[in-house]
C-alpha positions as CSV (number, residue, x, y, z in Angstrom):
1,M,40.3,-48.1,-28.0
2,P,41.9,-50.3,-25.4
3,S,39.4,-52.5,-23.5
4,E,39.2,-52.6,-19.7
5,P,41.5,-55.1,-18.0
6,I,39.7,-58.2,-16.9
7,E,40.4,-57.5,-13.2
8,Q,38.6,-54.2,-13.4
9,R,35.5,-55.7,-15.0
10,L,35.4,-58.4,-12.3
11,S,35.7,-55.9,-9.4
12,W,32.6,-54.0,-10.7
13,R,30.7,-57.3,-10.8
14,R,31.7,-58.1,-7.3
15,L,30.4,-54.6,-6.1
16,L,27.2,-54.9,-8.1
17,V,26.0,-58.2,-6.7
18,P,25.8,-57.0,-3.0
19,I,24.1,-53.8,-4.1
20,V,21.5,-55.7,-6.1
21,I,20.9,-58.0,-3.2
22,C,20.4,-55.1,-0.8
23,V,17.9,-53.5,-3.1
24,L,16.0,-56.7,-3.5
25,V,15.9,-57.3,0.3
26,A,14.6,-53.7,0.8
27,I,11.9,-54.1,-1.8
28,A,10.8,-57.5,-0.3
29,A,10.7,-56.0,3.2
30,A,8.6,-53.0,1.9
31,L,6.2,-55.3,0.2
32,L,5.8,-57.4,3.3
33,L,5.3,-54.4,5.7
34,L,3.1,-52.3,3.4
35,P,-0.2,-54.2,4.0
36,A,0.3,-54.1,7.8
37,V,1.1,-50.4,7.8
38,S,-1.8,-49.4,5.5
39,Q,-4.4,-51.5,7.4
40,R,-3.4,-50.3,10.8
41,R,-5.0,-46.9,11.5
42,P,-3.4,-45.1,14.4
43,E,-5.9,-44.3,17.2
44,P,-4.8,-40.7,17.5
45,L,-6.4,-40.0,14.1
46,R,-9.8,-41.4,15.1
47,P,-10.6,-38.8,17.7
48,A,-9.8,-36.1,15.1
49,N,-12.1,-37.8,12.6
50,C,-14.8,-37.9,15.3
51,L,-14.2,-34.3,16.1
52,S,-14.7,-33.4,12.5
53,N,-18.0,-35.4,12.4
54,L,-19.3,-33.5,15.4
55,K,-18.3,-30.1,13.8
56,Q,-20.3,-31.1,10.7
57,L,-23.2,-32.2,13.0
58,G,-23.1,-28.8,14.7
59,L,-23.4,-27.0,11.4
60,A,-26.3,-29.2,10.3
61,I,-28.1,-28.6,13.6
62,A,-27.5,-24.8,13.2
63,M,-28.9,-24.8,9.7
64,Y,-31.9,-26.9,10.9
65,A,-32.5,-24.5,13.8
66,D,-32.3,-21.5,11.5
67,S,-35.2,-22.9,9.5
68,N,-37.2,-23.9,12.6
69,D,-37.5,-20.9,14.9
70,G,-34.2,-21.8,16.6
71,K,-35.4,-25.2,17.7
72,C,-32.9,-28.1,17.5
73,P,-34.2,-31.3,15.9
74,M,-36.7,-33.2,18.0
75,D,-39.0,-35.7,16.2
76,S,-41.8,-35.7,18.9
77,A,-42.7,-34.7,22.4
78,S,-41.1,-37.9,23.5
79,P,-38.1,-37.7,21.2
80,T,-36.1,-40.6,19.8
81,L,-32.4,-40.5,18.8
82,V,-33.0,-42.0,15.3
83,G,-36.1,-39.8,14.5
84,S,-34.4,-36.6,15.7
85,M,-31.2,-37.4,13.6
86,Q,-33.3,-38.2,10.5
87,L,-34.6,-34.6,10.6
88,L,-31.1,-33.6,9.6
89,S,-31.4,-35.3,6.2
90,N,-31.7,-31.9,4.5
91,T,-28.8,-30.2,6.2
92,L,-26.3,-33.1,6.7
93,T,-24.6,-34.5,3.5
94,S,-24.6,-38.1,4.7
95,A,-25.8,-40.1,7.6
96,K,-22.3,-41.6,7.8
97,T,-21.3,-38.5,9.7
98,L,-23.3,-39.9,12.7
99,Y,-20.9,-42.8,13.0
100,C,-17.6,-42.5,14.9
101,P,-14.7,-44.4,13.3
102,S,-13.7,-45.6,16.8
103,D,-17.1,-47.1,17.7
104,K,-16.5,-50.7,18.8
105,L,-20.1,-51.7,19.8
106,P,-21.1,-55.0,18.2
107,G,-23.1,-54.3,15.1
108,A,-22.1,-50.6,14.9
109,R,-21.5,-49.5,11.3
110,P,-21.9,-46.4,9.1
111,E,-25.0,-45.9,7.0
112,A,-25.2,-43.2,4.2
113,D,-29.0,-43.3,3.8
114,F,-31.1,-41.5,6.4
115,R,-34.1,-43.6,5.7
116,K,-32.2,-46.8,6.7
117,L,-30.8,-45.2,9.9
118,T,-30.9,-47.3,13.1
119,A,-29.3,-46.8,16.5
120,S,-26.5,-49.1,15.3
121,N,-25.5,-46.4,12.8
122,I,-25.3,-43.6,15.4
123,S,-22.3,-43.3,17.7
124,Y,-23.2,-40.1,19.3
125,S,-25.5,-39.1,22.2
126,Y,-27.9,-36.1,21.8
127,V,-29.5,-33.7,24.3
128,P,-33.0,-32.9,22.9
129,N,-35.3,-30.0,23.5
130,L,-32.8,-27.2,23.2
131,K,-33.0,-23.9,21.4
132,W,-29.9,-23.2,19.3
133,Q,-27.4,-20.9,21.1
134,D,-29.8,-20.1,24.1
135,T,-27.2,-21.7,26.4
136,P,-23.9,-21.8,24.5
137,D,-22.0,-23.7,27.1
138,S,-24.6,-26.6,27.1
139,P,-23.5,-29.9,25.6
140,L,-25.8,-30.7,22.7
141,F,-24.2,-33.8,21.1
142,L,-21.2,-35.9,22.2
143,D,-19.5,-39.2,22.0
144,R,-21.9,-41.9,23.2
145,I,-22.5,-41.7,27.0
146,Y,-25.2,-43.0,29.3
147,T,-25.1,-40.6,32.2
148,T,-26.1,-36.9,32.4
149,S,-24.4,-35.4,35.5
150,K,-21.4,-33.1,35.4
151,G,-18.1,-34.9,36.0
152,S,-19.4,-38.2,34.7
153,T,-16.9,-40.2,32.6
154,W,-17.4,-42.1,29.4
155,P,-18.0,-45.8,29.6
156,S,-15.1,-48.3,29.0
157,D,-17.0,-49.4,25.8
158,G,-17.4,-45.8,24.7
159,N,-16.2,-44.6,21.3
160,H,-12.8,-43.8,22.7
161,G,-12.9,-46.0,25.8
162,N,-13.0,-44.3,29.1
163,A,-10.3,-41.9,28.1
164,G,-12.9,-39.2,27.4
165,G,-14.9,-38.0,24.5
166,N,-15.6,-35.2,22.1
167,V,-18.4,-32.8,23.1
168,G,-20.3,-30.5,20.8
169,F,-21.8,-27.4,22.4
170,N,-25.0,-25.4,21.8
171,D,-23.0,-22.7,20.0
172,G,-21.3,-25.1,17.5
173,H,-17.8,-25.4,19.1
174,V,-16.5,-28.9,19.8
175,S,-13.8,-29.9,22.2
176,W,-12.3,-33.0,23.9
177,A,-13.1,-33.7,27.5
178,N,-11.9,-36.3,30.0
179,S,-15.2,-36.0,31.9
180,L,-18.5,-34.2,31.3
181,P,-17.8,-30.5,31.7
182,Y,-21.5,-29.7,32.3
183,A,-24.7,-31.7,33.1
184,L,-26.7,-32.7,30.1
185,K,-29.8,-30.6,30.4
186,D,-32.6,-29.5,28.1
187,K,-34.0,-26.0,27.9
188,D,-36.3,-26.7,30.9
189,G,-33.3,-27.8,33.1
190,K,-34.3,-31.5,33.0
191,E,-31.3,-33.8,32.8
192,V,-31.8,-35.9,29.6
193,V,-29.7,-37.6,26.9
194,L,-30.6,-39.8,24.0
195,S,-28.0,-42.5,23.4
196,P,-27.7,-45.4,21.0
């Protein structure tokens, strides 16, 4: 068999070198960009994770109420946020569900163990002293907020800034709101909210 002419072999080598260089540059660029892309979590996903947390919280409260004559968790006549949430240890898989991934308060962090739960591990506010589904349009739990009146907005240091927050209602549905759609009231009509 006749061998390839030398000119043909050299032209393949001339083409191969730029292709190899392009592939190496692409691999190097991918390796440099990959850590930055994997560490950066887009903010639009965080409200969705928060929404999922609140749906799980709603199911846990519904199961708790089902076993307690329709009463939502309340640790005492003068309820506390931590004590009331600890009552969900039998119906909520992990206390980490009580932490919003967008929470930027200093010291805020997730905690799996209900026995170690503190206000720093809870990102959500809670309206105590409600009966499950008595008033379906009443907010029951929501992104951390410190006011109770209808139309109030979330604070600038809120879980999602002052853009708004997720609200879980007394019938289990959860939705995003730019401001409070209803006043935060207990079953007696008293405006109240427990916040971390």
